[in-house]
PyMOL Python script that loads the backbone (N, CA, C, O; Angstrom):
from pymol import cmd

cmd.read_pdbstr("""\
ATOM      1  N   MET A   1       0.860  -1.183   0.056  1.00  0.00           N
ATOM      2  CA  MET A   1      -0.069   0.011  -0.005  1.00  0.00           C
ATOM      3  C   MET A   1       0.894   1.214   0.013  1.00  0.00           C
ATOM      4  O   MET A   1       1.637   1.396   0.978  1.00  0.00           O
ATOM      5  N   PRO A   2       0.879   1.988  -0.991  1.00  0.00           N
ATOM      6  CA  PRO A   2       1.763   3.202  -1.178  1.00  0.00           C
ATOM      7  C   PRO A   2       1.460   4.262   0.042  1.00  0.00           C
ATOM      8  O   PRO A   2       0.317   4.508   0.430  1.00  0.00           O
ATOM      9  N   GLU A   3       2.534   4.796   0.536  1.00  0.00           N
ATOM     10  CA  GLU A   3       2.301   5.783   1.601  1.00  0.00           C
ATOM     11  C   GLU A   3       2.255   7.165   0.777  1.00  0.00           C
ATOM     12  O   GLU A   3       3.123   7.496  -0.032  1.00  0.00           O
ATOM     13  N   VAL A   4       1.163   7.890   1.086  1.00  0.00           N
ATOM     14  CA  VAL A   4       0.916   9.213   0.519  1.00  0.00           C
ATOM     15  C   VAL A   4       1.679  10.343   1.245  1.00  0.00           C
ATOM     16  O   VAL A   4       2.357  11.166   0.630  1.00  0.00           O
ATOM     17  N   THR A   5       1.535  10.337   2.552  1.00  0.00           N
ATOM     18  CA  THR A   5       2.234  11.182   3.487  1.00  0.00           C
ATOM     19  C   THR A   5       2.221  10.660   4.789  1.00  0.00           C
ATOM     20  O   THR A   5       1.575   9.680   5.160  1.00  0.00           O
ATOM     21  N   ARG A   6       3.035  11.425   5.524  1.00  0.00           N
ATOM     22  CA  ARG A   6       3.166  11.012   7.055  1.00  0.00           C
ATOM     23  C   ARG A   6       3.294  12.412   7.801  1.00  0.00           C
ATOM     24  O   ARG A   6       4.022  13.323   7.407  1.00  0.00           O
ATOM     25  N   PHE A   7       2.464  12.460   8.963  1.00  0.00           N
ATOM     26  CA  PHE A   7       2.615  13.735   9.790  1.00  0.00           C
ATOM     27  C   PHE A   7       2.306  13.368  11.245  1.00  0.00           C
ATOM     28  O   PHE A   7       1.475  12.481  11.437  1.00  0.00           O
ATOM     29  N   TYR A   8       2.870  13.940  12.242  1.00  0.00           N
ATOM     30  CA  TYR A   8       2.421  13.740  13.674  1.00  0.00           C
ATOM     31  C   TYR A   8       2.161  12.247  14.015  1.00  0.00           C
ATOM     32  O   TYR A   8       1.226  11.914  14.743  1.00  0.00           O
ATOM     33  N   GLY A   9       2.990  11.401  13.482  1.00  0.00           N
ATOM     34  CA  GLY A   9       2.882   9.934  13.833  1.00  0.00           C
ATOM     35  C   GLY A   9       1.766   9.239  13.064  1.00  0.00           C
ATOM     36  O   GLY A   9       1.523   8.041  13.211  1.00  0.00           O
ATOM     37  N   ILE A  10       1.114  10.020  12.260  1.00  0.00           N
ATOM     38  CA  ILE A  10       0.067   9.483  11.366  1.00  0.00           C
ATOM     39  C   ILE A  10       0.592   9.224  10.004  1.00  0.00           C
ATOM     40  O   ILE A  10       1.262  10.073   9.414  1.00  0.00           O
ATOM     41  N   THR A  11       0.260   7.903   9.418  1.00  0.00           N
ATOM     42  CA  THR A  11       0.601   7.458   8.196  1.00  0.00           C
ATOM     43  C   THR A  11      -0.669   7.450   7.193  1.00  0.00           C
ATOM     44  O   THR A  11      -1.631   6.773   7.554  1.00  0.00           O
ATOM     45  N   ILE A  12      -0.739   8.038   6.157  1.00  0.00           N
ATOM     46  CA  ILE A  12      -1.727   7.989   5.125  1.00  0.00           C
ATOM     47  C   ILE A  12      -1.301   7.119   3.872  1.00  0.00           C
ATOM     48  O   ILE A  12      -0.297   7.301   3.182  1.00  0.00           O
ATOM     49  N   LYS A  13      -2.293   6.107   3.710  1.00  0.00           N
ATOM     50  CA  LYS A  13      -1.924   5.164   2.510  1.00  0.00           C
ATOM     51  C   LYS A  13      -3.149   5.028   1.684  1.00  0.00           C
ATOM     52  O   LYS A  13      -4.258   5.123   2.210  1.00  0.00           O
ATOM     53  N   VAL A  14      -2.993   4.803   0.375  1.00  0.00           N
ATOM     54  CA  VAL A  14      -3.993   4.413  -0.562  1.00  0.00           C
ATOM     55  C   VAL A  14      -3.622   3.148  -1.260  1.00  0.00           C
ATOM     56  O   VAL A  14      -2.520   2.965  -1.778  1.00  0.00           O
ATOM     57  N   PHE A  15      -4.665   2.226  -1.245  1.00  0.00           N
ATOM     58  CA  PHE A  15      -4.471   0.965  -1.868  1.00  0.00           C
ATOM     59  C   PHE A  15      -5.459   0.884  -3.115  1.00  0.00           C
ATOM     60  O   PHE A  15      -6.675   0.806  -2.938  1.00  0.00           O
ATOM     61  N   PHE A  16      -4.910   0.905  -4.332  1.00  0.00           N
ATOM     62  CA  PHE A  16      -5.740   1.056  -5.541  1.00  0.00           C
ATOM     63  C   PHE A  16      -6.515  -0.143  -5.891  1.00  0.00           C
ATOM     64  O   PHE A  16      -7.468  -0.055  -6.665  1.00  0.00           O
ATOM     65  N   GLY A  17      -6.125  -1.354  -5.318  1.00  0.00           N
ATOM     66  CA  GLY A  17      -7.008  -2.586  -5.641  1.00  0.00           C
ATOM     67  C   GLY A  17      -8.097  -2.715  -4.633  1.00  0.00           C
ATOM     68  O   GLY A  17      -8.744  -3.761  -4.584  1.00  0.00           O
ATOM     69  N   ASP A  18      -8.349  -1.700  -3.805  1.00  0.00           N
ATOM     70  CA  ASP A  18      -9.247  -1.838  -2.539  1.00  0.00           C
ATOM     71  C   ASP A  18     -10.668  -1.553  -3.267  1.00  0.00           C
ATOM     72  O   ASP A  18     -10.881  -1.107  -4.394  1.00  0.00           O
ATOM     73  N   HIS A  19     -11.568  -1.955  -2.254  1.00  0.00           N
ATOM     74  CA  HIS A  19     -13.104  -1.798  -2.618  1.00  0.00           C
ATOM     75  C   HIS A  19     -13.496  -0.404  -2.542  1.00  0.00           C
ATOM     76  O   HIS A  19     -12.883   0.465  -1.922  1.00  0.00           O
ATOM     77  N   PRO A  20     -14.601  -0.244  -3.242  1.00  0.00           N
ATOM     78  CA  PRO A  20     -15.378   1.228  -3.168  1.00  0.00           C
ATOM     79  C   PRO A  20     -16.051   1.218  -1.731  1.00  0.00           C
ATOM     80  O   PRO A  20     -16.260   0.203  -1.067  1.00  0.00           O
ATOM     81  N   PRO A  21     -16.355   2.515  -1.366  1.00  0.00           N
ATOM     82  CA  PRO A  21     -16.168   3.693  -1.882  1.00  0.00           C
ATOM     83  C   PRO A  21     -14.777   4.154  -1.923  1.00  0.00           C
ATOM     84  O   PRO A  21     -13.936   3.560  -1.249  1.00  0.00           O
ATOM     85  N   PRO A  22     -14.434   5.228  -2.703  1.00  0.00           N
ATOM     86  CA  PRO A  22     -13.115   5.840  -2.642  1.00  0.00           C
ATOM     87  C   PRO A  22     -12.684   6.154  -1.333  1.00  0.00           C
ATOM     88  O   PRO A  22     -13.425   6.886  -0.676  1.00  0.00           O
ATOM     89  N   HIS A  23     -11.510   5.700  -0.761  1.00  0.00           N
ATOM     90  CA  HIS A  23     -11.217   5.931   0.559  1.00  0.00           C
ATOM     91  C   HIS A  23      -9.634   5.880   0.788  1.00  0.00           C
ATOM     92  O   HIS A  23      -8.898   5.421  -0.086  1.00  0.00           O
ATOM     93  N   PHE A  24      -9.186   6.328   1.897  1.00  0.00           N
ATOM     94  CA  PHE A  24      -7.855   6.200   2.181  1.00  0.00           C
ATOM     95  C   PHE A  24      -7.613   5.565   3.619  1.00  0.00           C
ATOM     96  O   PHE A  24      -8.574   5.503   4.386  1.00  0.00           O
ATOM     97  N   HIS A  25      -6.411   5.109   4.001  1.00  0.00           N
ATOM     98  CA  HIS A  25      -6.185   4.521   5.272  1.00  0.00           C
ATOM     99  C   HIS A  25      -5.391   5.474   6.098  1.00  0.00           C
ATOM    100  O   HIS A  25      -4.397   6.029   5.630  1.00  0.00           O
ATOM    101  N   ALA A  26      -5.784   5.664   7.246  1.00  0.00           N
ATOM    102  CA  ALA A  26      -4.899   6.551   8.247  1.00  0.00           C
ATOM    103  C   ALA A  26      -4.647   5.695   9.337  1.00  0.00           C
ATOM    104  O   ALA A  26      -5.555   5.203  10.008  1.00  0.00           O
ATOM    105  N   ILE A  27      -3.221   5.463   9.578  1.00  0.00           N
ATOM    106  CA  ILE A  27      -2.714   4.621  10.633  1.00  0.00           C
ATOM    107  C   ILE A  27      -2.006   5.439  11.543  1.00  0.00           C
ATOM    108  O   ILE A  27      -1.145   6.245  11.190  1.00  0.00           O
ATOM    109  N   TYR A  28      -2.422   5.208  12.913  1.00  0.00           N
ATOM    110  CA  TYR A  28      -1.814   6.039  14.037  1.00  0.00           C
ATOM    111  C   TYR A  28      -1.484   5.032  15.106  1.00  0.00           C
ATOM    112  O   TYR A  28      -2.410   4.725  15.857  1.00  0.00           O
ATOM    113  N   GLY A  29      -0.331   4.480  15.289  1.00  0.00           N
ATOM    114  CA  GLY A  29      -0.022   3.496  16.466  1.00  0.00           C
ATOM    115  C   GLY A  29      -0.763   2.270  16.022  1.00  0.00           C
ATOM    116  O   GLY A  29      -0.681   1.806  14.885  1.00  0.00           O
ATOM    117  N   GLU A  30      -1.540   1.742  17.059  1.00  0.00           N
ATOM    118  CA  GLU A  30      -2.366   0.532  16.887  1.00  0.00           C
ATOM    119  C   GLU A  30      -3.715   0.887  16.114  1.00  0.00           C
ATOM    120  O   GLU A  30      -4.394  -0.011  15.616  1.00  0.00           O
ATOM    121  N   PHE A  31      -4.042   2.089  16.041  1.00  0.00           N
ATOM    122  CA  PHE A  31      -5.248   2.514  15.325  1.00  0.00           C
ATOM    123  C   PHE A  31      -5.148   2.575  13.771  1.00  0.00           C
ATOM    124  O   PHE A  31      -4.171   3.017  13.166  1.00  0.00           O
ATOM    125  N   ASN A  32      -6.280   2.077  13.198  1.00  0.00           N
ATOM    126  CA  ASN A  32      -6.361   2.105  11.635  1.00  0.00           C
ATOM    127  C   ASN A  32      -7.729   2.586  11.300  1.00  0.00           C
ATOM    128  O   ASN A  32      -8.654   2.097  11.948  1.00  0.00           O
ATOM    129  N   ALA A  33      -7.994   3.459  10.396  1.00  0.00           N
ATOM    130  CA  ALA A  33      -9.218   3.907  10.136  1.00  0.00           C
ATOM    131  C   ALA A  33      -9.240   4.048   8.412  1.00  0.00           C
ATOM    132  O   ALA A  33      -8.297   4.509   7.769  1.00  0.00           O
ATOM    133  N   LEU A  34     -10.349   3.616   7.900  1.00  0.00           N
ATOM    134  CA  LEU A  34     -10.662   3.945   6.549  1.00  0.00           C
ATOM    135  C   LEU A  34     -11.593   5.127   6.381  1.00  0.00           C
ATOM    136  O   LEU A  34     -12.698   5.125   6.923  1.00  0.00           O
ATOM    137  N   ILE A  35     -11.151   6.174   5.613  1.00  0.00           N
ATOM    138  CA  ILE A  35     -11.829   7.471   5.596  1.00  0.00           C
ATOM    139  C   ILE A  35     -12.341   7.634   4.058  1.00  0.00           C
ATOM    140  O   ILE A  35     -11.619   7.584   3.061  1.00  0.00           O
ATOM    141  N   SER A  36     -13.693   7.833   4.090  1.00  0.00           N
ATOM    142  CA  SER A  36     -14.182   8.082   2.708  1.00  0.00           C
ATOM    143  C   SER A  36     -13.561   9.516   2.177  1.00  0.00           C
ATOM    144  O   SER A  36     -13.413  10.491   2.913  1.00  0.00           O
ATOM    145  N   ILE A  37     -13.252   9.482   0.895  1.00  0.00           N
ATOM    146  CA  ILE A  37     -12.649  10.655   0.437  1.00  0.00           C
ATOM    147  C   ILE A  37     -13.777  11.650   0.050  1.00  0.00           C
ATOM    148  O   ILE A  37     -13.544  12.859   0.031  1.00  0.00           O
ATOM    149  N   GLU A  38     -14.953  11.166  -0.247  1.00  0.00           N
ATOM    150  CA  GLU A  38     -16.023  12.102  -0.544  1.00  0.00           C
ATOM    151  C   GLU A  38     -16.679  12.669   0.588  1.00  0.00           C
ATOM    152  O   GLU A  38     -16.957  13.869   0.582  1.00  0.00           O
ATOM    153  N   SER A  39     -16.969  11.900   1.607  1.00  0.00           N
ATOM    154  CA  SER A  39     -17.655  12.511   2.831  1.00  0.00           C
ATOM    155  C   SER A  39     -16.707  12.953   3.934  1.00  0.00           C
ATOM    156  O   SER A  39     -17.079  13.725   4.817  1.00  0.00           O
ATOM    157  N   LEU A  40     -15.260  12.365   3.861  1.00  0.00           N
ATOM    158  CA  LEU A  40     -14.298  12.577   4.978  1.00  0.00           C
ATOM    159  C   LEU A  40     -14.832  12.114   6.351  1.00  0.00           C
ATOM    160  O   LEU A  40     -14.609  12.719   7.399  1.00  0.00           O
ATOM    161  N   GLU A  41     -15.501  11.072   6.251  1.00  0.00           N
ATOM    162  CA  GLU A  41     -15.967  10.325   7.498  1.00  0.00           C
ATOM    163  C   GLU A  41     -15.245   9.063   7.532  1.00  0.00           C
ATOM    164  O   GLU A  41     -14.770   8.528   6.531  1.00  0.00           O
ATOM    165  N   ILE A  42     -15.174   8.573   8.791  1.00  0.00           N
ATOM    166  CA  ILE A  42     -14.588   7.260   8.984  1.00  0.00           C
ATOM    167  C   ILE A  42     -15.626   6.369   8.718  1.00  0.00           C
ATOM    168  O   ILE A  42     -16.719   6.485   9.272  1.00  0.00           O
ATOM    169  N   ILE A  43     -15.317   5.291   7.736  1.00  0.00           N
ATOM    170  CA  ILE A  43     -16.247   4.251   7.299  1.00  0.00           C
ATOM    171  C   ILE A  43     -15.898   2.958   7.883  1.00  0.00           C
ATOM    172  O   ILE A  43     -16.714   2.038   7.822  1.00  0.00           O
ATOM    173  N   GLU A  44     -14.621   2.783   8.511  1.00  0.00           N
ATOM    174  CA  GLU A  44     -14.344   1.540   9.102  1.00  0.00           C
ATOM    175  C   GLU A  44     -13.197   1.865  10.133  1.00  0.00           C
ATOM    176  O   GLU A  44     -12.360   2.712   9.823  1.00  0.00           O
ATOM    177  N   GLY A  45     -13.130   1.206  11.376  1.00  0.00           N
ATOM    178  CA  GLY A  45     -12.063   1.393  12.217  1.00  0.00           C
ATOM    179  C   GLY A  45     -12.248   2.643  13.043  1.00  0.00           C
ATOM    180  O   GLY A  45     -13.332   3.212  13.174  1.00  0.00           O
ATOM    181  N   ASP A  46     -11.110   3.030  13.589  1.00  0.00           N
ATOM    182  CA  ASP A  46     -11.215   4.202  14.570  1.00  0.00           C
ATOM    183  C   ASP A  46      -9.848   4.854  14.688  1.00  0.00           C
ATOM    184  O   ASP A  46      -8.811   4.309  14.311  1.00  0.00           O
ATOM    185  N   LEU A  47      -9.923   6.069  15.242  1.00  0.00           N
ATOM    186  CA  LEU A  47      -8.624   6.820  15.585  1.00  0.00           C
ATOM    187  C   LEU A  47      -8.966   7.573  16.833  1.00  0.00           C
ATOM    188  O   LEU A  47     -10.115   7.920  17.104  1.00  0.00           O
ATOM    189  N   PRO A  48      -7.915   7.812  17.583  1.00  0.00           N
ATOM    190  CA  PRO A  48      -8.151   8.737  18.739  1.00  0.00           C
ATOM    191  C   PRO A  48      -8.667  10.102  18.177  1.00  0.00           C
ATOM    192  O   PRO A  48      -8.269  10.479  17.075  1.00  0.00           O
ATOM    193  N   SER A  49      -9.578  10.880  18.937  1.00  0.00           N
ATOM    194  CA  SER A  49     -10.115  12.015  18.647  1.00  0.00           C
ATOM    195  C   SER A  49      -9.242  13.100  17.937  1.00  0.00           C
ATOM    196  O   SER A  49      -9.545  13.640  16.872  1.00  0.00           O
ATOM    197  N   ARG A  50      -8.152  13.339  18.647  1.00  0.00           N
ATOM    198  CA  ARG A  50      -7.111  14.415  18.162  1.00  0.00           C
ATOM    199  C   ARG A  50      -6.585  13.864  16.811  1.00  0.00           C
ATOM    200  O   ARG A  50      -6.621  14.627  15.846  1.00  0.00           O
ATOM    201  N   ALA A  51      -6.126  12.677  16.664  1.00  0.00           N
ATOM    202  CA  ALA A  51      -5.764  12.081  15.350  1.00  0.00           C
ATOM    203  C   ALA A  51      -6.747  12.268  14.201  1.00  0.00           C
ATOM    204  O   ALA A  51      -6.410  12.632  13.074  1.00  0.00           O
ATOM    205  N   GLU A  52      -7.988  11.989  14.581  1.00  0.00           N
ATOM    206  CA  GLU A  52      -9.080  12.125  13.597  1.00  0.00           C
ATOM    207  C   GLU A  52      -9.178  13.510  13.025  1.00  0.00           C
ATOM    208  O   GLU A  52      -9.318  13.748  11.825  1.00  0.00           O
ATOM    209  N   LYS A  53      -9.091  14.421  14.000  1.00  0.00           N
ATOM    210  CA  LYS A  53      -9.089  15.810  13.559  1.00  0.00           C
ATOM    211  C   LYS A  53      -8.058  16.163  12.702  1.00  0.00           C
ATOM    212  O   LYS A  53      -8.312  16.769  11.661  1.00  0.00           O
ATOM    213  N   LEU A  54      -6.841  15.836  13.036  1.00  0.00           N
ATOM    214  CA  LEU A  54      -5.621  16.234  12.093  1.00  0.00           C
ATOM    215  C   LEU A  54      -5.922  15.521  10.754  1.00  0.00           C
ATOM    216  O   LEU A  54      -5.780  16.149   9.705  1.00  0.00           O
ATOM    217  N   VAL A  55      -6.324  14.254  10.748  1.00  0.00           N
ATOM    218  CA  VAL A  55      -6.432  13.571   9.550  1.00  0.00           C
ATOM    219  C   VAL A  55      -7.426  14.218   8.630  1.00  0.00           C
ATOM    220  O   VAL A  55      -7.147  14.316   7.435  1.00  0.00           O
ATOM    221  N   ILE A  56      -8.674  14.710   9.144  1.00  0.00           N
ATOM    222  CA  ILE A  56      -9.706  15.348   8.409  1.00  0.00           C
ATOM    223  C   ILE A  56      -9.250  16.731   7.949  1.00  0.00           C
ATOM    224  O   ILE A  56      -9.552  17.198   6.851  1.00  0.00           O
ATOM    225  N   GLU A  57      -8.486  17.368   8.882  1.00  0.00           N
ATOM    226  CA  GLU A  57      -8.010  18.680   8.529  1.00  0.00           C
ATOM    227  C   GLU A  57      -7.007  18.525   7.233  1.00  0.00           C
ATOM    228  O   GLU A  57      -7.128  19.338   6.317  1.00  0.00           O
ATOM    229  N   TRP A  58      -6.045  17.516   7.154  1.00  0.00           N
ATOM    230  CA  TRP A  58      -5.298  17.376   6.098  1.00  0.00           C
ATOM    231  C   TRP A  58      -6.142  16.854   4.779  1.00  0.00           C
ATOM    232  O   TRP A  58      -5.886  17.244   3.640  1.00  0.00           O
ATOM    233  N   ALA A  59      -6.986  16.096   5.041  1.00  0.00           N
ATOM    234  CA  ALA A  59      -7.846  15.604   3.957  1.00  0.00           C
ATOM    235  C   ALA A  59      -8.653  16.639   3.258  1.00  0.00           C
ATOM    236  O   ALA A  59      -8.849  16.524   2.048  1.00  0.00           O
ATOM    237  N   LYS A  60      -9.124  17.616   3.915  1.00  0.00           N
ATOM    238  CA  LYS A  60      -9.832  18.735   3.399  1.00  0.00           C
ATOM    239  C   LYS A  60      -8.880  19.503   2.446  1.00  0.00           C
ATOM    240  O   LYS A  60      -9.312  20.065   1.439  1.00  0.00           O
ATOM    241  N   LEU A  61      -7.686  19.508   2.766  1.00  0.00           N
ATOM    242  CA  LEU A  61      -6.799  20.338   1.839  1.00  0.00           C
ATOM    243  C   LEU A  61      -6.476  19.643   0.703  1.00  0.00           C
ATOM    244  O   LEU A  61      -6.242  20.296  -0.315  1.00  0.00           O
ATOM    245  N   TYR A  62      -6.409  18.281   0.673  1.00  0.00           N
ATOM    246  CA  TYR A  62      -6.077  17.492  -0.476  1.00  0.00           C
ATOM    247  C   TYR A  62      -7.138  16.519  -1.084  1.00  0.00           C
ATOM    248  O   TYR A  62      -6.847  15.537  -1.766  1.00  0.00           O
ATOM    249  N   GLN A  63      -8.368  16.901  -0.762  1.00  0.00           N
ATOM    250  CA  GLN A  63      -9.594  15.891  -1.152  1.00  0.00           C
ATOM    251  C   GLN A  63      -9.537  15.631  -2.638  1.00  0.00           C
ATOM    252  O   GLN A  63      -9.652  14.520  -3.156  1.00  0.00           O
ATOM    253  N   ASN A  64      -9.327  16.902  -3.338  1.00  0.00           N
ATOM    254  CA  ASN A  64      -9.376  16.621  -4.878  1.00  0.00           C
ATOM    255  C   ASN A  64      -8.268  15.803  -5.373  1.00  0.00           C
ATOM    256  O   ASN A  64      -8.452  14.979  -6.269  1.00  0.00           O
ATOM    257  N   GLU A  65      -7.129  15.993  -4.831  1.00  0.00           N
ATOM    258  CA  GLU A  65      -5.985  15.307  -5.178  1.00  0.00           C
ATOM    259  C   GLU A  65      -6.142  13.825  -4.957  1.00  0.00           C
ATOM    260  O   GLU A  65      -5.768  13.037  -5.826  1.00  0.00           O
ATOM    261  N   LEU A  66      -6.731  13.379  -3.722  1.00  0.00           N
ATOM    262  CA  LEU A  66      -6.990  12.081  -3.393  1.00  0.00           C
ATOM    263  C   LEU A  66      -8.063  11.389  -4.077  1.00  0.00           C
ATOM    264  O   LEU A  66      -8.045  10.165  -4.208  1.00  0.00           O
ATOM    265  N   LEU A  67      -8.994  12.121  -4.520  1.00  0.00           N
ATOM    266  CA  LEU A  67      -9.969  11.571  -5.434  1.00  0.00           C
ATOM    267  C   LEU A  67      -9.531  11.323  -6.707  1.00  0.00           C
ATOM    268  O   LEU A  67      -9.847  10.278  -7.276  1.00  0.00           O
ATOM    269  N   ASN A  68      -8.720  12.303  -7.318  1.00  0.00           N
ATOM    270  CA  ASN A  68      -8.203  12.131  -8.559  1.00  0.00           C
ATOM    271  C   ASN A  68      -7.156  10.794  -8.455  1.00  0.00           C
ATOM    272  O   ASN A  68      -7.165   9.966  -9.366  1.00  0.00           O
ATOM    273  N   MET A  69      -6.373  10.662  -7.440  1.00  0.00           N
ATOM    274  CA  MET A  69      -5.417   9.646  -7.315  1.00  0.00           C
ATOM    275  C   MET A  69      -6.303   8.409  -7.318  1.00  0.00           C
ATOM    276  O   MET A  69      -5.949   7.493  -8.061  1.00  0.00           O
ATOM    277  N   TRP A  70      -7.400   8.256  -6.595  1.00  0.00           N
ATOM    278  CA  TRP A  70      -8.235   6.959  -6.600  1.00  0.00           C
ATOM    279  C   TRP A  70      -8.725   6.715  -7.908  1.00  0.00           C
ATOM    280  O   TRP A  70      -8.689   5.565  -8.346  1.00  0.00           O
ATOM    281  N   ASN A  71      -9.213   7.721  -8.643  1.00  0.00           N
ATOM    282  CA  ASN A  71      -9.918   7.515  -9.920  1.00  0.00           C
ATOM    283  C   ASN A  71      -8.954   7.281 -10.996  1.00  0.00           C
ATOM    284  O   ASN A  71      -9.406   6.549 -11.876  1.00  0.00           O
ATOM    285  N   THR A  72      -7.772   7.685 -11.178  1.00  0.00           N
ATOM    286  CA  THR A  72      -6.676   7.425 -12.069  1.00  0.00           C
ATOM    287  C   THR A  72      -5.770   6.294 -11.778  1.00  0.00           C
ATOM    288  O   THR A  72      -5.172   5.639 -12.631  1.00  0.00           O
ATOM    289  N   GLN A  73      -5.718   6.116 -10.462  1.00  0.00           N
ATOM    290  CA  GLN A  73      -4.761   5.103  -9.871  1.00  0.00           C
ATOM    291  C   GLN A  73      -3.270   5.597 -10.310  1.00  0.00           C
ATOM    292  O   GLN A  73      -2.392   4.779 -10.586  1.00  0.00           O
ATOM    293  N   ASP A  74      -3.071   6.926 -10.348  1.00  0.00           N
ATOM    294  CA  ASP A  74      -1.880   7.470 -10.534  1.00  0.00           C
ATOM    295  C   ASP A  74      -1.425   7.913  -9.121  1.00  0.00           C
ATOM    296  O   ASP A  74      -1.940   8.888  -8.573  1.00  0.00           O
ATOM    297  N   PHE A  75      -0.514   7.227  -8.584  1.00  0.00           N
ATOM    298  CA  PHE A  75      -0.012   7.607  -7.190  1.00  0.00           C
ATOM    299  C   PHE A  75       0.927   8.898  -7.268  1.00  0.00           C
ATOM    300  O   PHE A  75       1.757   9.145  -8.143  1.00  0.00           O
ATOM    301  N   CYS A  76       0.602   9.656  -6.152  1.00  0.00           N
ATOM    302  CA  CYS A  76       1.641  10.685  -6.087  1.00  0.00           C
ATOM    303  C   CYS A  76       1.768  11.130  -4.428  1.00  0.00           C
ATOM    304  O   CYS A  76       0.810  10.988  -3.669  1.00  0.00           O
ATOM    305  N   LYS A  77       2.878  11.598  -4.051  1.00  0.00           N
ATOM    306  CA  LYS A  77       3.105  11.810  -2.804  1.00  0.00           C
ATOM    307  C   LYS A  77       2.402  13.295  -2.470  1.00  0.00           C
ATOM    308  O   LYS A  77       2.413  14.157  -3.349  1.00  0.00           O
ATOM    309  N   LEU A  78       1.866  13.528  -1.324  1.00  0.00           N
ATOM    310  CA  LEU A  78       1.151  14.701  -0.957  1.00  0.00           C
ATOM    311  C   LEU A  78       1.948  15.354   0.285  1.00  0.00           C
ATOM    312  O   LEU A  78       2.547  14.709   1.146  1.00  0.00           O
ATOM    313  N   PRO A  79       1.850  16.650   0.218  1.00  0.00           N
ATOM    314  CA  PRO A  79       2.592  17.270   1.462  1.00  0.00           C
ATOM    315  C   PRO A  79       1.829  16.927   2.806  1.00  0.00           C
ATOM    316  O   PRO A  79       0.615  16.727   2.861  1.00  0.00           O
ATOM    317  N   PRO A  80       2.728  16.883   3.919  1.00  0.00           N
ATOM    318  CA  PRO A  80       2.086  16.524   5.142  1.00  0.00           C
ATOM    319  C   PRO A  80       1.387  17.802   5.745  1.00  0.00           C
ATOM    320  O   PRO A  80       1.555  18.922   5.262  1.00  0.00           O
ATOM    321  N   LEU A  81       0.610  17.552   6.811  1.00  0.00           N
ATOM    322  CA  LEU A  81      -0.092  18.783   7.547  1.00  0.00           C
ATOM    323  C   LEU A  81       1.063  19.438   8.301  1.00  0.00           C
ATOM    324  O   LEU A  81       1.922  18.766   8.872  1.00  0.00           O
ATOM    325  N   LYS A  82       1.056  20.773   8.283  1.00  0.00           N
ATOM    326  CA  LYS A  82       1.974  21.567   8.907  1.00  0.00           C
ATOM    327  C   LYS A  82       1.393  22.235  10.033  1.00  0.00           C
ATOM    328  O   LYS A  82       2.075  22.997  10.719  1.00  0.00           O
TER     329      LYS A  82
END
""", "prot")
cmd.dss("prot")
cmd.show_as("cartoon", "prot")
cmd.util.cbc("prot")
cmd.orient("prot")
């Protein structure tokens, strides 16, 4: 699963052979969540509240790029949250 970015101990990954709906994986320690690219809601798994807020803040910035990456299956690294 390609790593899209990493920030504050959170790793964001996209797996192109994965099931719909379009989503990405956010991994933080032992926590793992699948987040819908379209709604930016957790669709499976969980994250601590603070990590979830950081992931959603980052995803709002790169939502279009994530959706494009999912649709074209053209991987690219994205900047971390600063």
